[in-house]
A tleap script that builds the chain and sets N, CA, C and O, in Angstrom:
source leaprc.protein.ff14SB
mol = sequence {
  NLYS CYS LYS VAL ASN LEU THR TRP ILE GLU
  SER PHE PRO LEU ARG SER PRO GLU VAL GLY
  TYR LEU PHE PHE LEU ASP PHE GLU GLY HIE
  VAL THR GLU ALA ARG ILE LYS ARG ALA LEU
  GLY GLU LEU GLU LYS MET ALA ASP ARG LEU
  GLU LEU LEU GLY SER TYR PRO ARG SER GLU
  PRO LEU CASN
}
set mol.1.N position { 88.825 99.619 50.162 }
set mol.1.CA position { 88.808 99.696 48.711 }
set mol.1.C position { 89.082 101.126 48.236 }
set mol.1.O position { 89.938 101.339 47.377 }
set mol.2.N position { 88.362 102.103 48.790 }
set mol.2.CA position { 88.547 103.496 48.368 }
set mol.2.C position { 89.409 104.288 49.344 }
set mol.2.O position { 89.712 105.457 49.106 }
set mol.3.N position { 89.804 103.644 50.448 }
set mol.3.CA position { 90.669 104.260 51.457 }
set mol.3.C position { 90.064 105.540 52.039 }
set mol.3.O position { 90.708 106.589 52.074 }
set mol.4.N position { 88.815 105.431 52.492 }
set mol.4.CA position { 88.125 106.538 53.142 }
set mol.4.C position { 88.011 106.211 54.626 }
set mol.4.O position { 87.574 105.119 54.990 }
set mol.5.N position { 88.398 107.144 55.475 }
set mol.5.CA position { 88.349 106.952 56.913 }
set mol.5.C position { 86.980 107.371 57.451 }
set mol.5.O position { 86.652 108.557 57.468 }
set mol.6.N position { 86.178 106.386 57.891 }
set mol.6.CA position { 84.889 106.689 58.512 }
set mol.6.C position { 85.138 107.153 59.937 }
set mol.6.O position { 85.843 106.487 60.696 }
set mol.7.N position { 84.564 108.292 60.305 }
set mol.7.CA position { 84.717 108.799 61.668 }
set mol.7.C position { 83.459 108.581 62.501 }
set mol.7.O position { 83.493 108.710 63.725 }
set mol.8.N position { 82.333 108.245 61.831 }
set mol.8.CA position { 81.082 108.004 62.547 }
set mol.8.C position { 80.131 107.250 61.635 }
set mol.8.O position { 80.017 107.558 60.449 }
set mol.9.N position { 79.448 106.259 62.196 }
set mol.9.CA position { 78.420 105.527 61.454 }
set mol.9.C position { 77.309 105.175 62.432 }
set mol.9.O position { 77.567 104.719 63.546 }
set mol.10.N position { 76.078 105.390 62.003 }
set mol.10.CA position { 74.914 105.073 62.839 }
set mol.10.C position { 73.812 104.533 61.934 }
set mol.10.O position { 73.594 105.042 60.834 }
set mol.11.N position { 73.125 103.503 62.403 }
set mol.11.CA position { 72.050 102.904 61.604 }
set mol.11.C position { 70.734 102.972 62.359 }
set mol.11.O position { 70.697 102.911 63.588 }
set mol.12.N position { 69.661 103.098 61.603 }
set mol.12.CA position { 68.309 103.147 62.148 }
set mol.12.C position { 67.423 102.227 61.320 }
set mol.12.O position { 67.433 102.318 60.092 }
set mol.13.N position { 66.648 101.331 61.962 }
set mol.13.CA position { 65.749 100.473 61.182 }
set mol.13.C position { 64.609 101.295 60.578 }
set mol.13.O position { 64.099 102.220 61.210 }
set mol.14.N position { 64.220 100.951 59.360 }
set mol.14.CA position { 63.078 101.579 58.697 }
set mol.14.C position { 61.836 100.744 58.985 }
set mol.14.O position { 61.713 99.625 58.485 }
set mol.15.N position { 60.936 101.262 59.767 }
set mol.15.CA position { 59.690 100.587 60.171 }
set mol.15.C position { 59.947 99.242 60.832 }
set mol.15.O position { 59.499 99.000 61.953 }
set mol.16.N position { 60.657 98.380 60.150 }
set mol.16.CA position { 61.060 97.094 60.722 }
set mol.16.C position { 62.356 96.674 60.032 }
set mol.16.O position { 62.624 97.095 58.907 }
set mol.17.N position { 63.156 95.849 60.696 }
set mol.17.CA position { 64.429 95.439 60.081 }
set mol.17.C position { 64.265 94.760 58.723 }
set mol.17.O position { 65.178 94.804 57.899 }
set mol.18.N position { 63.110 94.131 58.479 }
set mol.18.CA position { 62.890 93.464 57.192 }
set mol.18.C position { 62.808 94.472 56.041 }
set mol.18.O position { 63.148 94.150 54.903 }
set mol.19.N position { 62.355 95.692 56.346 }
set mol.19.CA position { 62.222 96.741 55.323 }
set mol.19.C position { 63.599 97.269 54.936 }
set mol.19.O position { 63.853 97.543 53.763 }
set mol.20.N position { 64.480 97.413 55.908 }
set mol.20.CA position { 65.828 97.909 55.648 }
set mol.20.C position { 66.285 98.868 56.725 }
set mol.20.O position { 65.632 99.028 57.756 }
set mol.21.N position { 67.397 99.492 56.476 }
set mol.21.CA position { 68.009 100.405 57.438 }
set mol.21.C position { 68.395 101.709 56.762 }
set mol.21.O position { 68.646 101.758 55.558 }
set mol.22.N position { 68.437 102.766 57.569 }
set mol.22.CA position { 68.931 104.070 57.161 }
set mol.22.C position { 70.280 104.244 57.845 }
set mol.22.O position { 70.402 104.008 59.047 }
set mol.23.N position { 71.294 104.655 57.089 }
set mol.23.CA position { 72.628 104.847 57.647 }
set mol.23.C position { 73.046 106.301 57.525 }
set mol.23.O position { 72.822 106.943 56.499 }
set mol.24.N position { 73.658 106.812 58.589 }
set mol.24.CA position { 74.314 108.113 58.566 }
set mol.24.C position { 75.806 107.852 58.696 }
set mol.24.O position { 76.240 107.115 59.581 }
set mol.25.N position { 76.590 108.460 57.807 }
set mol.25.CA position { 78.039 108.282 57.805 }
set mol.25.C position { 78.720 109.635 57.867 }
set mol.25.O position { 78.248 110.608 57.279 }
set mol.26.N position { 79.820 109.686 58.576 }
set mol.26.CA position { 80.687 110.856 58.573 }
set mol.26.C position { 82.076 110.335 58.224 }
set mol.26.O position { 82.500 109.302 58.743 }
set mol.27.N position { 82.773 111.030 57.364 }
set mol.27.CA position { 84.078 110.541 56.928 }
set mol.27.C position { 85.013 111.704 56.652 }
set mol.27.O position { 84.579 112.836 56.435 }
set mol.28.N position { 86.298 111.406 56.664 }
set mol.28.CA position { 87.311 112.402 56.350 }
set mol.28.C position { 87.459 112.502 54.838 }
set mol.28.O position { 87.582 111.490 54.148 }
set mol.29.N position { 87.445 113.710 54.340 }
set mol.29.CA position { 87.600 113.928 52.909 }
set mol.29.C position { 86.569 114.915 52.396 }
set mol.29.O position { 85.629 115.273 53.106 }
set mol.30.N position { 86.747 115.348 51.172 }
set mol.30.CA position { 85.867 116.333 50.543 }
set mol.30.C position { 85.380 115.772 49.211 }
set mol.30.O position { 86.087 115.004 48.559 }
set mol.31.N position { 84.181 116.156 48.814 }
set mol.31.CA position { 83.586 115.614 47.582 }
set mol.31.C position { 84.385 115.946 46.322 }
set mol.31.O position { 84.160 115.339 45.275 }
set mol.32.N position { 85.296 116.880 46.405 }
set mol.32.CA position { 86.123 117.202 45.245 }
set mol.32.C position { 87.288 116.225 45.072 }
set mol.32.O position { 87.934 116.223 44.024 }
set mol.33.N position { 87.568 115.394 46.084 }
set mol.33.CA position { 88.668 114.425 46.013 }
set mol.33.C position { 88.241 113.195 45.215 }
set mol.33.O position { 87.121 112.706 45.359 }
set mol.34.N position { 89.141 112.708 44.380 }
set mol.34.CA position { 88.836 111.552 43.523 }
set mol.34.C position { 88.423 110.334 44.343 }
set mol.34.O position { 87.479 109.638 43.968 }
set mol.35.N position { 89.113 110.058 45.458 }
set mol.35.CA position { 88.790 108.872 46.262 }
set mol.35.C position { 87.404 108.982 46.886 }
set mol.35.O position { 86.721 107.971 47.054 }
set mol.36.N position { 86.983 110.181 47.227 }
set mol.36.CA position { 85.649 110.382 47.800 }
set mol.36.C position { 84.598 110.217 46.705 }
set mol.36.O position { 83.551 109.612 46.935 }
set mol.37.N position { 84.872 110.750 45.526 }
set mol.37.CA position { 83.950 110.567 44.397 }
set mol.37.C position { 83.767 109.085 44.091 }
set mol.37.O position { 82.650 108.632 43.842 }
set mol.38.N position { 84.879 108.323 44.109 }
set mol.38.CA position { 84.796 106.876 43.861 }
set mol.38.C position { 83.965 106.191 44.937 }
set mol.38.O position { 83.114 105.356 44.632 }
set mol.39.N position { 84.212 106.543 46.198 }
set mol.39.CA position { 83.494 105.919 47.311 }
set mol.39.C position { 81.997 106.217 47.231 }
set mol.39.O position { 81.179 105.320 47.434 }
set mol.40.N position { 81.638 107.450 46.942 }
set mol.40.CA position { 80.222 107.806 46.828 }
set mol.40.C position { 79.578 107.099 45.641 }
set mol.40.O position { 78.414 106.705 45.707 }
set mol.41.N position { 80.327 106.938 44.565 }
set mol.41.CA position { 79.826 106.193 43.409 }
set mol.41.C position { 79.546 104.739 43.757 }
set mol.41.O position { 78.539 104.179 43.324 }
set mol.42.N position { 80.436 104.122 44.540 }
set mol.42.CA position { 80.234 102.736 44.979 }
set mol.42.C position { 79.012 102.630 45.893 }
set mol.42.O position { 78.232 101.683 45.787 }
set mol.43.N position { 78.850 103.600 46.787 }
set mol.43.CA position { 77.677 103.596 47.676 }
set mol.43.C position { 76.385 103.735 46.880 }
set mol.43.O position { 75.392 103.075 47.187 }
set mol.44.N position { 76.395 104.587 45.863 }
set mol.44.CA position { 75.200 104.775 45.027 }
set mol.44.C position { 74.762 103.475 44.366 }
set mol.44.O position { 73.567 103.236 44.195 }
set mol.45.N position { 75.720 102.638 43.996 }
set mol.45.CA position { 75.391 101.355 43.372 }
set mol.45.C position { 74.677 100.415 44.340 }
set mol.45.O position { 73.850 99.604 43.923 }
set mol.46.N position { 74.994 100.520 45.631 }
set mol.46.CA position { 74.447 99.598 46.633 }
set mol.46.C position { 73.196 100.119 47.325 }
set mol.46.O position { 72.403 99.335 47.848 }
set mol.47.N position { 73.012 101.433 47.333 }
set mol.47.CA position { 71.936 102.043 48.113 }
set mol.47.C position { 70.700 102.306 47.252 }
set mol.47.O position { 70.804 102.563 46.053 }
set mol.48.N position { 69.535 102.237 47.884 }
set mol.48.CA position { 68.310 102.649 47.207 }
set mol.48.C position { 68.273 104.166 47.051 }
set mol.48.O position { 67.698 104.695 46.100 }
set mol.49.N position { 68.899 104.852 48.004 }
set mol.49.CA position { 68.896 106.316 48.008 }
set mol.49.C position { 70.168 106.800 48.692 }
set mol.49.O position { 70.580 106.240 49.708 }
set mol.50.N position { 70.786 107.829 48.145 }
set mol.50.CA position { 71.988 108.414 48.726 }
set mol.50.C position { 71.834 109.919 48.715 }
set mol.50.O position { 71.614 110.523 47.666 }
set mol.51.N position { 71.951 110.521 49.886 }
set mol.51.CA position { 71.880 111.978 50.008 }
set mol.51.C position { 73.143 112.465 50.679 }
set mol.51.O position { 73.569 111.904 51.688 }
set mol.52.N position { 73.738 113.491 50.136 }
set mol.52.CA position { 74.897 114.124 50.739 }
set mol.52.C position { 74.398 115.350 51.489 }
set mol.52.O position { 73.855 116.276 50.886 }
set mol.53.N position { 74.583 115.354 52.804 }
set mol.53.CA position { 74.068 116.453 53.616 }
set mol.53.C position { 75.030 117.628 53.693 }
set mol.53.O position { 74.629 118.730 54.068 }
set mol.54.N position { 76.288 117.412 53.344 }
set mol.54.CA position { 77.247 118.510 53.346 }
set mol.54.C position { 78.659 118.007 53.137 }
set mol.54.O position { 78.965 116.842 53.389 }
set mol.55.N position { 79.509 118.898 52.677 }
set mol.55.CA position { 80.927 118.611 52.515 }
set mol.55.C position { 81.653 119.912 52.802 }
set mol.55.O position { 81.487 120.903 52.091 }
set mol.56.N position { 82.455 119.895 53.847 }
set mol.56.CA position { 83.042 121.134 54.340 }
set mol.56.C position { 84.560 121.014 54.404 }
set mol.56.O position { 85.083 119.935 54.683 }
set mol.57.N position { 85.272 122.107 54.150 }
set mol.57.CA position { 86.728 122.056 54.278 }
set mol.57.C position { 87.122 121.867 55.740 }
set mol.57.O position { 86.437 122.321 56.656 }
set mol.58.N position { 88.239 121.188 55.926 }
set mol.58.CA position { 88.752 120.977 57.282 }
set mol.58.C position { 89.231 122.313 57.831 }
set mol.58.O position { 89.903 123.070 57.129 }
set mol.59.N position { 88.893 122.601 59.068 }
set mol.59.CA position { 89.344 123.847 59.677 }
set mol.59.C position { 90.719 123.641 60.307 }
set mol.59.O position { 91.075 122.533 60.708 }
set mol.60.N position { 91.463 124.703 60.384 }
set mol.60.CA position { 92.775 124.665 61.027 }
set mol.60.C position { 92.590 124.828 62.532 }
set mol.60.O position { 91.724 125.586 62.967 }
set mol.61.N position { 93.397 124.123 63.336 }
set mol.61.CA position { 93.275 124.266 64.794 }
set mol.61.C position { 93.619 125.687 65.240 }
set mol.61.O position { 94.491 126.338 64.666 }
set mol.62.N position { 92.925 126.150 66.264 }
set mol.62.CA position { 93.206 127.470 66.830 }
set mol.62.C position { 94.385 127.360 67.788 }
set mol.62.O position { 94.478 126.401 68.554 }
set mol.63.N position { 95.282 128.336 67.748 }
set mol.63.CA position { 96.442 128.325 68.664 }
set mol.63.C position { 96.215 129.258 69.807 }
set mol.63.O position { 97.075 129.386 70.679 }
savepdb mol mol.pdb
quit
């Protein structure tokens, strides 16, 4: 829908699976990009809580 490439996803049960799960996501993109803003907005609608742990510029490969 938002065309965001997930590079890592991990889930952890909260106390028990009936309570819910905690998800950690890593994706390509920066929070200043419109598609990332849209994707985070969609996640906020579905999640009880959303925390952004960081957004970093892509580094250039060393030659």
